[in-house]
N, CA and C atoms as a LAMMPS dump frame, in Angstrom:
ITEM: TIMESTEP
0
ITEM: NUMBER OF ATOMS
693
ITEM: BOX BOUNDS ff ff ff
-5.0000000000000000e+02 5.0000000000000000e+02
-5.0000000000000000e+02 5.0000000000000000e+02
-5.0000000000000000e+02 5.0000000000000000e+02
ITEM: ATOMS id mol type element x y z
1 1 1 N -83.048 236.153 81.071
2 1 2 C -81.707 236.177 80.49
3 1 3 C -81.179 234.761 80.226
4 2 1 N -81.417 233.858 81.19
5 2 2 C -80.887 232.505 81.078
6 2 3 C -81.907 231.518 80.525
7 3 1 N -83.031 231.998 80.028
8 3 2 C -84.104 231.105 79.61
9 3 3 C -83.643 230.075 78.576
10 4 1 N -82.955 230.52 77.524
11 4 2 C -82.526 229.596 76.475
12 4 3 C -81.513 228.592 76.997
13 5 1 N -80.571 229.058 77.818
14 5 2 C -79.551 228.158 78.362
15 5 3 C -80.181 227.117 79.278
16 6 1 N -81.131 227.535 80.091
17 6 2 C -81.767 226.618 81.042
18 6 3 C -82.542 225.526 80.315
19 7 1 N -83.145 225.853 79.174
20 7 2 C -83.886 224.841 78.415
21 7 3 C -82.989 223.673 78.02
22 8 1 N -81.684 223.936 77.837
23 8 2 C -80.738 222.874 77.507
24 8 3 C -80.193 222.206 78.763
25 9 1 N -79.776 223.017 79.722
26 9 2 C -79.134 222.476 80.921
27 9 3 C -80.088 221.621 81.74
28 10 1 N -81.362 221.976 81.767
29 10 2 C -82.33 221.257 82.593
30 10 3 C -82.45 219.789 82.207
31 11 1 N -82.044 219.439 80.982
32 11 2 C -82.154 218.065 80.508
33 11 3 C -80.89 217.247 80.769
34 12 1 N -79.853 217.876 81.315
35 12 2 C -78.563 217.203 81.489
36 12 3 C -78.144 216.997 82.934
37 13 1 N -78.885 217.576 83.874
38 13 2 C -78.518 217.442 85.28
39 13 3 C -79.431 216.43 85.966
40 14 1 N -78.956 215.875 87.086
41 14 2 C -79.741 214.867 87.795
42 14 3 C -79.366 214.848 89.278
43 15 1 N -80.312 214.436 90.127
44 15 2 C -80.004 214.299 91.55
45 15 3 C -79.278 212.99 91.816
46 16 1 N -78.291 213.028 92.694
47 16 2 C -77.569 211.822 93.109
48 16 3 C -78.18 211.348 94.422
49 17 1 N -78.851 210.215 94.372
50 17 2 C -79.549 209.678 95.538
51 17 3 C -78.644 208.767 96.359
52 18 1 N -78.918 208.709 97.659
53 18 2 C -78.394 207.621 98.495
54 18 3 C -79.59 206.776 98.901
55 19 1 N -79.454 205.476 98.794
56 19 2 C -80.578 204.584 99.075
57 19 3 C -80.145 203.454 99.998
58 20 1 N -81.026 203.088 100.893
59 20 2 C -80.819 201.944 101.778
60 20 3 C -82.186 201.412 102.171
61 21 1 N -82.194 200.351 102.954
62 21 2 C -83.459 199.778 103.403
63 21 3 C -84.217 200.769 104.275
64 22 1 N -83.468 201.585 105.024
65 22 2 C -84.089 202.479 105.997
66 22 3 C -84.5 203.827 105.413
67 23 1 N -83.689 204.412 104.544
68 23 2 C -84.045 205.745 104.045
69 23 3 C -83.443 206.034 102.674
70 24 1 N -83.946 207.109 102.086
71 24 2 C -83.492 207.583 100.784
72 24 3 C -83.389 209.097 100.835
73 25 1 N -82.378 209.637 100.19
74 25 2 C -82.214 211.084 100.163
75 25 3 C -81.372 211.509 98.98
76 26 1 N -81.164 212.809 98.842
77 26 2 C -80.345 213.368 97.776
78 26 3 C -79.046 213.898 98.366
79 27 1 N -77.917 213.42 97.825
80 27 2 C -76.601 213.851 98.299
81 27 3 C -76.13 215.118 97.591
82 28 1 N -76.487 215.242 96.328
83 28 2 C -76.012 216.379 95.549
84 28 3 C -76.489 216.265 94.117
85 29 1 N -75.754 216.903 93.227
86 29 2 C -76.155 217.005 91.824
87 29 3 C -75.027 216.531 90.921
88 30 1 N -75.391 215.91 89.805
89 30 2 C -74.422 215.505 88.799
90 30 3 C -74.854 215.997 87.431
91 31 1 N -73.932 215.961 86.462
92 31 2 C -74.27 216.351 85.086
93 31 3 C -73.391 215.567 84.111
94 32 1 N -73.968 215.252 82.971
95 32 2 C -73.282 214.443 81.964
96 32 3 C -72.366 215.295 81.094
97 33 1 N -71.23 214.671 80.674
98 33 2 C -70.239 215.414 79.895
99 33 3 C -69.914 214.74 78.568
100 34 1 N -70.476 213.554 78.291
101 34 2 C -70.282 212.92 76.988
102 34 3 C -71.446 211.981 76.698
103 35 1 N -71.423 211.4 75.5
104 35 2 C -72.519 210.516 75.069
105 35 3 C -72.371 209.097 75.603
106 36 1 N -71.309 208.815 76.329
107 36 2 C -71.059 207.471 76.851
108 36 3 C -71.585 207.29 78.27
109 37 1 N -72.223 208.332 78.817
110 37 2 C -72.792 208.221 80.149
111 37 3 C -71.873 208.651 81.274
112 38 1 N -70.771 209.309 80.933
113 38 2 C -69.867 209.798 81.983
114 38 3 C -70.392 211.116 82.554
115 39 1 N -70.246 211.263 83.861
116 39 2 C -70.752 212.46 84.527
117 39 3 C -69.727 213.012 85.507
118 40 1 N -69.929 214.25 85.904
119 40 2 C -69.111 214.908 86.92
120 40 3 C -69.983 215.305 88.099
121 41 1 N -69.374 215.351 89.265
122 41 2 C -69.991 215.9 90.458
123 41 3 C -68.868 216.3 91.405
124 42 1 N -69.201 216.719 92.61
125 42 2 C -68.189 217.079 93.597
126 42 3 C -67.786 215.839 94.39
127 43 1 N -66.513 215.739 94.728
128 43 2 C -66.022 214.586 95.499
129 43 3 C -66.706 214.494 96.85
130 44 1 N -66.982 215.647 97.485
131 44 2 C -67.578 215.585 98.824
132 44 3 C -69.014 215.068 98.791
133 45 1 N -69.647 215.131 97.616
134 45 2 C -70.974 214.534 97.46
135 45 3 C -70.868 213.014 97.572
136 46 1 N -69.897 212.434 96.872
137 46 2 C -69.682 210.986 96.928
138 46 3 C -69.212 210.561 98.323
139 47 1 N -68.345 211.368 98.929
140 47 2 C -67.818 211.034 100.258
141 47 3 C -68.892 211.063 101.339
142 48 1 N -70.01 211.746 101.06
143 48 2 C -71.079 211.872 102.055
144 48 3 C -72.028 210.678 102.059
145 49 1 N -71.764 209.666 101.225
146 49 2 C -72.636 208.492 101.172
147 49 3 C -72.699 207.824 102.539
148 50 1 N -73.887 207.721 103.137
149 50 2 C -74 207.102 104.471
150 50 3 C -73.581 205.635 104.443
151 51 1 N -73.071 205.178 105.554
152 51 2 C -72.65 203.784 105.676
153 51 3 C -73.853 202.864 105.457
154 52 1 N -73.653 201.84 104.648
155 52 2 C -74.724 200.896 104.364
156 52 3 C -75.648 201.318 103.25
157 53 1 N -75.368 202.471 102.62
158 53 2 C -76.202 202.964 101.531
159 53 3 C -75.502 202.8 100.184
160 54 1 N -76.265 202.902 99.117
161 54 2 C -75.737 202.84 97.764
162 54 3 C -76.1 204.117 97.015
163 55 1 N -75.297 204.442 95.992
164 55 2 C -75.61 205.569 95.126
165 55 3 C -76.676 205.149 94.126
166 56 1 N -77.658 206.016 93.907
167 56 2 C -78.742 205.681 92.998
168 56 3 C -79.044 206.792 92.015
169 57 1 N -79.58 206.396 90.865
170 57 2 C -79.888 207.314 89.768
171 57 3 C -81.291 207.018 89.255
172 58 1 N -82.098 208.049 89.104
173 58 2 C -83.444 207.89 88.562
174 58 3 C -83.65 208.683 87.28
175 59 1 N -82.581 209.327 86.814
176 59 2 C -82.709 210.124 85.607
177 59 3 C -82.934 211.591 85.905
178 60 1 N -83.497 212.26 84.938
179 60 2 C -83.589 213.718 84.948
180 60 3 C -84.919 214.187 85.558
181 61 1 N -85.072 213.967 86.835
182 61 2 C -86.265 214.456 87.527
183 61 3 C -86.288 215.989 87.444
184 62 1 N -87.397 216.627 87.13
185 62 2 C -88.731 216.079 86.88
186 62 3 C -89.082 215.936 85.394
187 63 1 N -88.073 215.924 84.522
188 63 2 C -88.344 215.983 83.086
189 63 3 C -88.321 214.627 82.396
190 64 1 N -88.103 213.534 83.111
191 64 2 C -88.216 212.202 82.536
192 64 3 C -89.121 211.36 83.426
193 65 1 N -89.657 210.31 82.876
194 65 2 C -90.566 209.464 83.638
195 65 3 C -89.782 208.563 84.59
196 66 1 N -90.194 208.537 85.835
197 66 2 C -89.52 207.682 86.803
198 66 3 C -90.502 206.795 87.562
199 67 1 N -91.789 206.914 87.255
200 67 2 C -92.785 206.081 87.9
201 67 3 C -92.517 204.613 87.565
202 68 1 N -92.424 203.785 88.578
203 68 2 C -92.214 202.362 88.373
204 68 3 C -90.764 201.967 88.14
205 69 1 N -89.847 202.945 88.047
206 69 2 C -88.441 202.637 87.816
207 69 3 C -87.738 202.286 89.116
208 70 1 N -86.735 201.453 89.023
209 70 2 C -85.881 201.151 90.165
210 70 3 C -84.611 201.989 90.05
211 71 1 N -83.964 202.215 91.188
212 71 2 C -82.728 202.981 91.167
213 71 3 C -81.678 202.273 90.315
214 72 1 N -81.027 203.038 89.454
215 72 2 C -79.934 202.533 88.625
216 72 3 C -78.629 202.853 89.352
217 73 1 N -77.709 201.889 89.451
218 73 2 C -76.445 202.149 90.156
219 73 3 C -75.607 203.211 89.453
220 74 1 N -74.922 204.016 90.246
221 74 2 C -73.943 204.973 89.732
222 74 3 C -72.553 204.397 90
223 75 1 N -71.733 204.334 88.977
224 75 2 C -70.377 203.818 89.132
225 75 3 C -69.399 204.986 89.22
226 76 1 N -68.645 205.072 90.313
227 76 2 C -67.637 206.113 90.474
228 76 3 C -66.312 205.571 89.949
229 77 1 N -65.763 206.226 88.939
230 77 2 C -64.548 205.753 88.275
231 77 3 C -63.293 206.467 88.757
232 78 1 N -63.428 207.699 89.21
233 78 2 C -62.265 208.469 89.669
234 78 3 C -62.733 209.559 90.628
235 79 1 N -61.833 209.887 91.577
236 79 2 C -62.179 210.918 92.563
237 79 3 C -60.907 211.624 92.984
238 80 1 N -60.959 212.947 93.053
239 80 2 C -59.828 213.766 93.49
240 80 3 C -60.323 214.677 94.602
241 81 1 N -60.012 214.295 95.839
242 81 2 C -60.496 215.075 96.982
243 81 3 C -59.86 216.457 97.042
244 82 1 N -58.623 216.587 96.569
245 82 2 C -57.965 217.893 96.589
246 82 3 C -58.652 218.876 95.653
247 83 1 N -59.147 218.381 94.55
248 83 2 C -59.87 219.241 93.6
249 83 3 C -61.379 219.214 93.85
250 84 1 N -61.821 218.364 94.753
251 84 2 C -63.242 218.191 95.066
252 84 3 C -64.037 217.816 93.819
253 85 1 N -63.506 216.876 93.044
254 85 2 C -64.182 216.437 91.828
255 85 3 C -64.283 214.92 91.792
256 86 1 N -65.376 214.43 91.243
257 86 2 C -65.577 213.001 91.053
258 86 3 C -66.128 212.758 89.658
259 87 1 N -65.782 211.598 89.103
260 87 2 C -66.12 211.233 87.725
261 87 3 C -66.705 209.832 87.735
262 88 1 N -67.84 209.666 87.106
263 88 2 C -68.476 208.361 87.134
264 88 3 C -69.212 208.057 85.846
265 89 1 N -69.96 206.956 85.881
266 89 2 C -70.665 206.525 84.682
267 89 3 C -72.011 205.924 85.038
268 90 1 N -72.983 206.188 84.175
269 90 2 C -74.311 205.591 84.261
270 90 3 C -74.512 204.758 82.993
271 91 1 N -74.94 203.511 83.136
272 91 2 C -75.06 202.618 81.98
273 91 3 C -76.424 202.689 81.302
274 92 1 N -77.417 203.25 81.975
275 92 2 C -78.764 203.305 81.402
276 92 3 C -79.335 204.72 81.51
277 93 1 N -80.297 205.01 80.65
278 93 2 C -81.042 206.271 80.701
279 93 3 C -80.132 207.492 80.743
280 94 1 N -79.148 207.506 79.877
281 94 2 C -78.218 208.627 79.832
282 94 3 C -78.915 209.892 79.337
283 95 1 N -78.405 211.022 79.773
284 95 2 C -78.975 212.313 79.407
285 95 3 C -78.058 213.033 78.429
286 96 1 N -78.555 214.052 77.732
287 96 2 C -77.697 214.818 76.821
288 96 3 C -76.524 215.438 77.588
289 97 1 N -75.319 215.387 77.04
290 97 2 C -74.157 215.937 77.74
291 97 3 C -74.081 217.451 77.634
292 98 1 N -73.403 218.058 78.608
293 98 2 C -73.102 219.48 78.555
294 98 3 C -71.705 219.674 77.989
295 99 1 N -71.459 220.843 77.414
296 99 2 C -70.15 221.173 76.865
297 99 3 C -69.381 222.045 77.847
298 100 1 N -68.081 221.808 77.943
299 100 2 C -67.227 222.645 78.771
300 100 3 C -66.839 223.889 77.984
301 101 1 N -66.865 225.034 78.642
302 101 2 C -66.53 226.283 77.977
303 101 3 C -65.075 226.285 77.518
304 102 1 N -64.828 226.913 76.392
305 102 2 C -63.468 227.025 75.873
306 102 3 C -62.865 228.403 76.137
307 103 1 N -63.646 229.278 76.759
308 103 2 C -63.163 230.624 77.041
309 103 3 C -63.035 230.849 78.548
310 104 1 N -62.172 231.759 78.927
311 104 2 C -61.927 232.069 80.328
312 104 3 C -63.1 232.853 80.912
313 105 1 N -63.444 232.532 82.144
314 105 2 C -64.518 233.243 82.839
315 105 3 C -64.005 234.584 83.342
316 106 1 N -64.717 235.655 83.029
317 106 2 C -64.29 236.998 83.415
318 106 3 C -65.066 237.508 84.629
319 107 1 N -64.432 238.346 85.417
320 107 2 C -65.089 238.979 86.556
321 107 3 C -66.283 239.799 86.051
322 108 1 N -67.428 239.597 86.677
323 108 2 C -68.63 240.3 86.289
324 108 3 C -69.467 239.571 85.261
325 109 1 N -68.967 238.442 84.764
326 109 2 C -69.719 237.698 83.743
327 109 3 C -70.96 237.046 84.353
328 110 1 N -72.046 237.065 83.608
329 110 2 C -73.288 236.447 84.071
330 110 3 C -73.193 234.933 83.956
331 111 1 N -73.487 234.255 85.058
332 111 2 C -73.451 232.801 85.115
333 111 3 C -74.632 232.335 85.96
334 112 1 N -74.858 231.032 85.986
335 112 2 C -75.962 230.513 86.795
336 112 3 C -75.544 229.251 87.526
337 113 1 N -76.016 229.133 88.766
338 113 2 C -75.865 227.914 89.552
339 113 3 C -77.12 227.073 89.35
340 114 1 N -77.001 225.772 89.539
341 114 2 C -78.189 224.931 89.416
342 114 3 C -77.996 223.633 90.183
343 115 1 N -79.106 222.963 90.458
344 115 2 C -79.018 221.689 91.152
345 115 3 C -80.332 221.293 91.78
346 116 1 N -80.23 220.396 92.752
347 116 2 C -81.413 219.82 93.401
348 116 3 C -81.339 220.032 94.917
349 117 1 N -81.684 221.221 95.396
350 117 2 C -81.626 221.484 96.828
351 117 3 C -82.918 221.106 97.552
352 118 1 N -82.799 220.939 98.845
353 118 2 C -83.955 220.779 99.733
354 118 3 C -84.951 219.743 99.221
355 119 1 N -84.501 218.518 98.959
356 119 2 C -85.415 217.512 98.404
357 119 3 C -86.479 217.082 99.402
358 120 1 N -87.675 216.886 98.903
359 120 2 C -88.791 216.389 99.71
360 120 3 C -89.121 214.986 99.217
361 121 1 N -88.78 213.978 99.998
362 121 2 C -89.021 212.592 99.622
363 121 3 C -89.896 211.949 100.691
364 122 1 N -91.03 211.445 100.276
365 122 2 C -91.963 210.848 101.235
366 122 3 C -92.414 209.483 100.718
367 123 1 N -93.003 208.694 101.599
368 123 2 C -93.559 207.409 101.187
369 123 3 C -94.791 207.649 100.337
370 124 1 N -94.923 206.86 99.29
371 124 2 C -96.024 207.036 98.357
372 124 3 C -97.166 206.084 98.685
373 125 1 N -98.383 206.57 98.48
374 125 2 C -99.547 205.714 98.648
375 125 3 C -99.826 204.915 97.382
376 126 1 N -99.099 205.256 96.311
377 126 2 C -99.258 204.557 95.039
378 126 3 C -98.199 203.458 94.942
379 127 1 N -98.58 202.193 94.922
380 127 2 C -97.6 201.102 94.889
381 127 3 C -96.813 201.021 93.587
382 128 1 N -97.236 201.765 92.553
383 128 2 C -96.541 201.727 91.269
384 128 3 C -95.338 202.66 91.213
385 129 1 N -95.175 203.521 92.218
386 129 2 C -94.046 204.437 92.207
387 129 3 C -92.787 203.711 92.655
388 130 1 N -91.642 204.342 92.379
389 130 2 C -90.356 203.719 92.657
390 130 3 C -90.173 203.398 94.137
391 131 1 N -90.051 202.107 94.436
392 131 2 C -89.788 201.645 95.802
393 131 3 C -90.752 202.269 96.815
394 132 1 N -91.981 202.541 96.375
395 132 2 C -93.001 203.145 97.231
396 132 3 C -92.59 204.519 97.742
397 133 1 N -91.738 205.213 96.969
398 133 2 C -91.321 206.565 97.336
399 133 3 C -91.902 207.561 96.347
400 134 1 N -92.234 208.732 96.853
401 134 2 C -92.71 209.822 96.003
402 134 3 C -91.604 210.871 95.932
403 135 1 N -90.982 211.004 94.755
404 135 2 C -89.9 211.977 94.591
405 135 3 C -90.322 213.135 93.685
406 136 1 N -91.624 213.293 93.524
407 136 2 C -92.111 214.357 92.639
408 136 3 C -91.757 215.748 93.147
409 137 1 N -91.477 215.871 94.442
410 137 2 C -91.122 217.173 94.996
411 137 3 C -89.622 217.45 94.921
412 138 1 N -88.856 216.527 94.34
413 138 2 C -87.435 216.782 94.091
414 138 3 C -87.36 217.625 92.827
415 139 1 N -87.031 218.888 92.981
416 139 2 C -87.125 219.845 91.874
417 139 3 C -85.78 220.504 91.576
418 140 1 N -85.646 220.949 90.351
419 140 2 C -84.464 221.699 89.962
420 140 3 C -84.568 223.144 90.461
421 141 1 N -83.397 223.713 90.752
422 141 2 C -83.352 225.084 91.244
423 141 3 C -82.306 225.841 90.432
424 142 1 N -82.626 227.09 90.102
425 142 2 C -81.739 227.915 89.278
426 142 3 C -81.419 229.204 90.014
427 143 1 N -80.13 229.582 90.05
428 143 2 C -79.715 230.805 90.726
429 143 3 C -78.781 231.607 89.823
430 144 1 N -79.339 232.507 89
431 144 2 C -78.483 233.393 88.201
432 144 3 C -77.634 234.263 89.123
433 145 1 N -76.389 234.504 88.736
434 145 2 C -75.477 235.275 89.565
435 145 3 C -74.366 235.829 88.675
436 146 1 N -73.298 236.324 89.265
437 146 2 C -72.14 236.764 88.489
438 146 3 C -70.872 236.2 89.119
439 147 1 N -69.834 236.104 88.308
440 147 2 C -68.518 235.723 88.82
441 147 3 C -67.896 236.959 89.469
442 148 1 N -67.542 236.842 90.756
443 148 2 C -67.045 238.004 91.497
444 148 3 C -65.532 238.147 91.457
445 149 1 N -64.824 237.008 91.651
446 149 2 C -63.371 237.11 91.753
447 149 3 C -62.755 235.718 91.704
448 150 1 N -61.529 235.635 91.216
449 150 2 C -60.785 234.38 91.253
450 150 3 C -60.138 234.212 92.623
451 151 1 N -59.97 232.97 93.026
452 151 2 C -59.396 232.684 94.34
453 151 3 C -58.266 231.675 94.181
454 152 1 N -57.128 231.977 94.765
455 152 2 C -55.979 231.08 94.637
456 152 3 C -56.134 229.864 95.548
457 153 1 N -55.292 228.898 95.333
458 153 2 C -55.299 227.689 96.162
459 153 3 C -54.992 228.03 97.625
460 154 1 N -55.541 227.24 98.527
461 154 2 C -55.252 227.319 99.971
462 154 3 C -55.717 228.616 100.627
463 155 1 N -56.525 229.429 99.924
464 155 2 C -56.962 230.694 100.524
465 155 3 C -58.259 230.531 101.305
466 156 1 N -59.291 229.986 100.672
467 156 2 C -60.574 229.801 101.335
468 156 3 C -60.645 228.41 101.961
469 157 1 N -60.776 228.356 103.284
470 157 2 C -60.899 227.082 103.986
471 157 3 C -59.755 226.131 103.638
472 158 1 N -58.594 226.692 103.212
473 158 2 C -57.428 225.9 102.821
474 158 3 C -57.749 224.888 101.717
475 159 1 N -58.696 225.237 100.852
476 159 2 C -59.036 224.353 99.734
477 159 3 C -57.883 224.322 98.732
478 160 1 N -57.555 223.122 98.283
479 160 2 C -56.369 222.933 97.459
480 160 3 C -56.671 223.003 95.961
481 161 1 N -57.571 223.886 95.585
482 161 2 C -57.855 224.04 94.159
483 161 3 C -58.148 225.507 93.843
484 162 1 N -57.867 225.876 92.603
485 162 2 C -58.219 227.214 92.136
486 162 3 C -59.736 227.297 92.044
487 163 1 N -60.29 228.393 92.522
488 163 2 C -61.745 228.539 92.545
489 163 3 C -62.122 229.972 92.207
490 164 1 N -63.411 230.23 92.233
491 164 2 C -63.887 231.596 92.039
492 164 3 C -65.135 231.803 92.884
493 165 1 N -65.363 233.056 93.245
494 165 2 C -66.526 233.416 94.052
495 165 3 C -67.696 233.792 93.156
496 166 1 N -68.881 233.385 93.561
497 166 2 C -70.097 233.823 92.89
498 166 3 C -70.856 234.749 93.834
499 167 1 N -71.567 235.704 93.277
500 167 2 C -72.272 236.68 94.109
501 167 3 C -73.285 235.997 95.032
502 168 1 N -73.971 234.984 94.52
503 168 2 C -74.966 234.274 95.312
504 168 3 C -74.44 232.913 95.742
505 169 1 N -74.925 232.451 96.871
506 169 2 C -74.512 231.155 97.399
507 169 3 C -75.393 230.042 96.844
508 170 1 N -74.868 228.826 96.868
509 170 2 C -75.638 227.652 96.473
510 170 3 C -76.36 227.093 97.696
511 171 1 N -77.451 226.394 97.47
512 171 2 C -78.2 225.759 98.545
513 171 3 C -77.732 224.317 98.718
514 172 1 N -77.898 223.747 99.92
515 172 2 C -77.53 222.342 100.125
516 172 3 C -78.238 221.441 99.119
517 173 1 N -77.5 220.51 98.527
518 173 2 C -78.045 219.648 97.493
519 173 3 C -77.624 220.056 96.094
520 174 1 N -77.096 221.301 95.969
521 174 2 C -76.642 221.781 94.662
522 174 3 C -75.167 221.48 94.431
523 175 1 N -74.47 220.994 95.452
524 175 2 C -73.057 220.665 95.304
525 175 3 C -72.86 219.668 94.171
526 176 1 N -71.844 219.896 93.357
527 176 2 C -71.568 219.028 92.227
528 176 3 C -72.268 219.445 90.954
529 177 1 N -73.198 220.379 91.063
530 177 2 C -73.918 220.847 89.888
531 177 3 C -73.053 221.749 89.03
532 178 1 N -73.377 221.874 87.747
533 178 2 C -72.595 222.727 86.861
534 178 3 C -72.899 224.204 87.071
535 179 1 N -71.88 225.026 86.927
536 179 2 C -72.056 226.468 86.827
537 179 3 C -71.909 226.785 85.347
538 180 1 N -72.912 227.428 84.755
539 180 2 C -72.899 227.595 83.31
540 180 3 C -73.123 229.045 82.908
541 181 1 N -72.743 229.344 81.654
542 181 2 C -72.869 230.707 81.142
543 181 3 C -74.109 230.841 80.26
544 182 1 N -74.24 231.981 79.606
545 182 2 C -75.423 232.242 78.788
546 182 3 C -75.51 231.334 77.566
547 183 1 N -74.391 230.706 77.201
548 183 2 C -74.372 229.79 76.063
549 183 3 C -74.61 228.343 76.51
550 184 1 N -74.93 228.147 77.786
551 184 2 C -75.17 226.838 78.407
552 184 3 C -73.907 226 78.541
553 185 1 N -72.726 226.607 78.423
554 185 2 C -71.467 225.891 78.587
555 185 3 C -71.031 225.903 80.05
556 186 1 N -70.411 224.817 80.482
557 186 2 C -69.947 224.695 81.867
558 186 3 C -68.708 225.558 82.077
559 187 1 N -68.744 226.408 83.1
560 187 2 C -67.592 227.251 83.439
561 187 3 C -67.009 226.893 84.801
562 188 1 N -67.646 225.96 85.513
563 188 2 C -67.162 225.546 86.824
564 188 3 C -68.12 224.551 87.447
565 189 1 N -67.77 224.099 88.641
566 189 2 C -68.59 223.132 89.379
567 189 3 C -68.832 223.667 90.794
568 190 1 N -70.062 223.568 91.265
569 190 2 C -70.41 224.065 92.597
570 190 3 C -69.713 223.231 93.669
571 191 1 N -69.017 223.917 94.587
572 191 2 C -68.279 223.206 95.634
573 191 3 C -68.747 223.555 97.04
574 192 1 N -68.85 224.847 97.35
575 192 2 C -69.148 225.232 98.733
576 192 3 C -69.618 226.681 98.774
577 193 1 N -69.801 227.183 99.999
578 193 2 C -70.127 228.592 100.228
579 193 3 C -69.121 229.197 101.188
580 194 1 N -68.967 230.505 101.107
581 194 2 C -68.074 231.244 102.006
582 194 3 C -68.918 232.243 102.779
583 195 1 N -68.988 232.054 104.081
584 195 2 C -69.836 232.891 104.939
585 195 3 C -68.978 233.739 105.855
586 196 1 N -69.285 235.026 105.918
587 196 2 C -68.588 235.946 106.835
588 196 3 C -69.606 236.724 107.643
589 197 1 N -69.267 237.014 108.876
590 197 2 C -70.109 237.847 109.725
591 197 3 C -69.396 239.181 109.942
592 198 1 N -70.057 240.24 109.504
593 198 2 C -69.445 241.567 109.563
594 198 3 C -70.102 242.368 110.694
595 199 1 N -69.324 242.763 111.718
596 199 2 C -69.897 243.545 112.816
597 199 3 C -70.248 244.962 112.374
598 200 1 N -71.339 245.499 112.939
599 200 2 C -71.769 246.858 112.624
600 200 3 C -71.961 247.642 113.914
601 201 1 N -71.836 248.983 113.844
602 201 2 C -71.934 249.815 115.054
603 201 3 C -73.241 249.636 115.821
604 202 1 N -74.321 249.306 115.134
605 202 2 C -75.61 249.155 115.82
606 202 3 C -75.742 247.825 116.544
607 203 1 N -74.687 246.977 116.449
608 203 2 C -74.706 245.705 117.164
609 203 3 C -75.365 244.573 116.408
610 204 1 N -76.001 244.89 115.287
611 204 2 C -76.634 243.851 114.468
612 204 3 C -75.641 243.425 113.385
613 205 1 N -75.119 242.203 113.509
614 205 2 C -74.115 241.74 112.563
615 205 3 C -74.72 241.495 111.178
616 206 1 N -73.914 241.697 110.167
617 206 2 C -74.327 241.469 108.795
618 206 3 C -73.687 240.184 108.287
619 207 1 N -74.508 239.226 107.882
620 207 2 C -73.993 237.981 107.332
621 207 3 C -73.903 238.084 105.82
622 208 1 N -72.725 237.784 105.293
623 208 2 C -72.499 237.817 103.849
624 208 3 C -72.107 236.414 103.411
625 209 1 N -72.773 235.902 102.374
626 209 2 C -72.494 234.548 101.908
627 209 3 C -72.358 234.537 100.387
628 210 1 N -71.26 233.953 99.937
629 210 2 C -71.004 233.808 98.505
630 210 3 C -70.755 232.347 98.177
631 211 1 N -70.93 232.005 96.917
632 211 2 C -70.653 230.643 96.487
633 211 3 C -69.2 230.474 96.09
634 212 1 N -68.724 229.225 96.159
635 212 2 C -67.375 228.883 95.714
636 212 3 C -67.49 227.876 94.579
637 213 1 N -66.984 228.245 93.412
638 213 2 C -67.008 227.356 92.261
639 213 3 C -65.623 226.812 91.968
640 214 1 N -65.529 225.534 91.609
641 214 2 C -64.263 224.936 91.192
642 214 3 C -63.933 225.456 89.806
643 215 1 N -62.751 226.041 89.657
644 215 2 C -62.372 226.652 88.382
645 215 3 C -62.289 225.599 87.275
646 216 1 N -62.635 226.007 86.058
647 216 2 C -62.653 225.084 84.936
648 216 3 C -61.261 224.519 84.632
649 217 1 N -60.206 225.256 84.97
650 217 2 C -58.856 224.726 84.762
651 217 3 C -58.636 223.462 85.591
652 218 1 N -59.218 223.417 86.787
653 218 2 C -59.103 222.228 87.638
654 218 3 C -59.896 221.063 87.039
655 219 1 N -61.063 221.374 86.474
656 219 2 C -61.88 220.339 85.832
657 219 3 C -61.131 219.745 84.642
658 220 1 N -60.526 220.6 83.82
659 220 2 C -59.798 220.132 82.64
660 220 3 C -58.59 219.286 83.035
661 221 1 N -57.89 219.694 84.088
662 221 2 C -56.74 218.917 84.562
663 221 3 C -57.179 217.561 85.095
664 222 1 N -58.268 217.557 85.838
665 222 2 C -58.826 216.315 86.392
666 222 3 C -59.183 215.348 85.267
667 223 1 N -59.875 215.824 84.24
668 223 2 C -60.273 214.971 83.131
669 223 3 C -59.062 214.534 82.298
670 224 1 N -58.074 215.4 82.158
671 224 2 C -56.864 215.039 81.424
672 224 3 C -56.107 213.922 82.137
673 225 1 N -56.054 213.98 83.46
674 225 2 C -55.381 212.933 84.237
675 225 3 C -56.102 211.591 84.083
676 226 1 N -57.421 211.643 84.032
677 226 2 C -58.209 210.418 83.842
678 226 3 C -57.908 209.817 82.468
679 227 1 N -57.904 210.669 81.438
680 227 2 C -57.635 210.201 80.079
681 227 3 C -56.237 209.61 79.962
682 228 1 N -55.29 210.199 80.679
683 228 2 C -53.915 209.723 80.638
684 228 3 C -53.803 208.306 81.214
685 229 1 N -54.523 208.068 82.323
686 229 2 C -54.47 206.753 82.952
687 229 3 C -55.252 205.699 82.167
688 230 1 N -56.228 206.156 81.376
689 230 2 C -57.023 205.215 80.587
690 230 3 C -56.336 204.823 79.28
691 231 1 N -55.396 205.656 78.823
692 231 2 C -54.739 205.398 77.531
693 231 3 C -53.584 204.391 77.663
């Protein structure tokens, strides 16, 4: 169902690395929104940067060449913790931008989560690889799902933004990734999961987990505020 949309989206998302002398890892996912190299991600992804580390960019793994490349700095230009959104820029190796949807997301609509979960980063035996690291196992992940319900501010975990529930949860590392529809347009941004434990008469509890997406109205307001301050 999402095959055509994924062929486009897969070229616009990227893993956000943290790098230091001691270690390297993936904090979350970002995606480009214009031809100037501006990208969006979740604020909590940027806030999770370990002390003494820097944000790094290697491009669109695994669909671009990264052998022999050094990490490119990511510049964070704006951040709104209440909306859990961050906006930044990459000066080199920009990827095709995604378009924001112009239509309202409806309950039951087919959508997909995506990002870079569970990264496997090991030291490379090949000295030509980036910083002697092998990131070939850092892979994209796709989770088709549906929009379940809209959620008002301060309801889930007292989050201060309008959001919506997805039937399936996102995996760690997918935070900040785009939630997109069948037309490959962005309808939200991955923020968190909502987990509940439901007791049953047999004593075996049932765990239910759904994803939480940042509503597109919050994304549009965030970007409008940025444009206002830049003008």
